[in-house]
N, C-alpha and C positions, 0 to 999 in steps of 0.2 A: 166748743165751750167746755172747760175742765174746771173741776173744783178740788180744792185742797182741804182734806178733812182729817184731822189727827195726823198730819204729816203724809198722808197718802194722797196722791193726785190721781183722779178718776175722770173719765168723760161724763158730763151731765147729760141726761136723756131728756127728751120732750116727746109727747104724744103727737107733735107735728112730725111729717117725715124728715124734716131738718129745721135747724134754728133759722129764724128770719135773719136777714143780713141788715147791717146798719153801720154807722160811723162812730158810735159810743155805746156803752153798756154799763149799767149801774144796778146795784142791788139795794133794796130797802125793805127790812123785815123779811118776809117769806117770799118776796117777789123779786123778779129779775125784769128789768126795762131795757130795751134795745130801741136806740134812736135811728130811725130810717127815713132820712129826708126825701130819697128817691120815691117812696110810697106816701110820703107826707104822713108818716105815722110814728107812734111810739108803740111798740109791741110788749105787751105785759104777760109774763109767764108766772104762775104761782107754784111754789115748791110744794110737792106732795110726797108721801112716803116712798113711792116707787118711781120718782123722778119728777119733772116738771110738766105742767099742763100744757095745752096747745096755746100758741100766742094769741091774744086777743087784742083787738084794736083800742088803744087807750085815749088817743087824741080824738077830740070832737070838734073839728073844724078849725084849728089854728094852723096858719101857714107855716110849715117846717121846711120848706124847700131849700133854705139857705143855712140850716141848722149845722152846727159843727160839734157842739159839746152839751152835755146836760149834767145837772147836779140834783140831789134830792134831799130835802129837809121835812118832809111831809107833802110839800108842794114840790113840783118838778120845774126848775128853772132851765131855759133853753136859750143857749148863746148862739147867734148867727154871725156869719162872716161879715156883716155890715156893722157889727158891735152892738146890736140890739139884744136885749135879753127879755124873754117872755116868761110869764109864770102861769103854770097850769095847776089847778086843784081839781081832783077827780076828773081829770081830762078836758076840763073847760078852762079857757084863758081867763085870767083875772086881771083887773086893772092894776097895773104895776108900772112904774116909771123911775127914771134917775133924777136926782137933783145934784147941782154943783159938779158937773162932769169936769175932768181934767182938760187942761188947755190943749194937750195933744190928744186927738181921738184915738180910739183903738178900733182896727178892723182887720180883716185878712183871714186866710184859710187856716192859720196856725193857732188861733186863739183857743184858750181852753178856760173852763169854769169850774169852781169847786166851792161847796158849802156842805155842812151837815147839820142835823137838828141841834146839835150842841154849840155850834159856832154862831156868833152874833154878826158874822161878816159874810159877804160874798166876795170871792177873790177871782180875779180875771188875770190869767197868764197871757201877756202880750210879748212873744219872743221877738217880733220884729223890731220893737222898740225897747227891748231888753229890761222889762219891768214886770212886776206883779202889782196890779191895782187892787186897792182894798176898799170896799163899800160897806157902810153899816146897814145891816139888814132890817127893813120895816115890813109891815103887812102890806102896804100899797106902794112903797117906794124904797130905793136904796140911795144913800147919800155918799158921795165920794169922801174918803177920809184921808188916804194917802197913797203914795206909790213907792215900791221898793225897786230900786234899780240894781240890775246885776250886770257885770261885765265879764268878758273873756268866757263866755259859755255859748257854745254854738251846737247846732243840730238839736235843738230843744224839741222834745216830743210831748211832755205832759208834766204835770205836777200834782202834788198832794200837800195838804196842810195838816200838821198834827192836831191832836184833839183838843189842846190848849189854845191854838191859834198863835203860838209863839214861834213856830218853825215852819219853813216850807222846804220840801224836797223837790228839786227840778230834775227831771229824768231826760237824759240826752241819749243819743244812739248808742253810747259807749259808757256813760258814767252817771252817778247820781250826785248831785250837789246839794248841800244843806245851807239854807240862808235863815238869818233871824228876821222875824217880822216886827 
């Protein structure tokens, strides 16, 4: 794990022997979170002056065995390969569900999830069906709003949404595409 600070890229250190392994990594405030479905855990590291703390177990009993992607807005949202999204707050699963799902379900190993504290939406990248799904974010549920179909983009790996929620950048093996939302 490396960090870019003032244009300088340096390795990040932890008091663990090495960083925990996982399938996704996100930062929030002074914390780094690593999603580890093999260990059924989210590892939480705190940024200190001399490096990062040891990884501590964040998840308190939620099944993460099928987890693929996570996103953080104060709560942590976990997307699984069956298309379910779970919401954790302080490590504990909260009641959270979807309303008015699209007619074509989303599932698979390439799904990705995105939201931030400043966005009113949860976005799901579904590269198999060449679309980005948009859900209005609520405290206890998310409501399907629309989908953005993209064509002629292959080898999709991930995506991000700009801070205004107006554009998405789709990352492939060799290019970055920008779409209006």
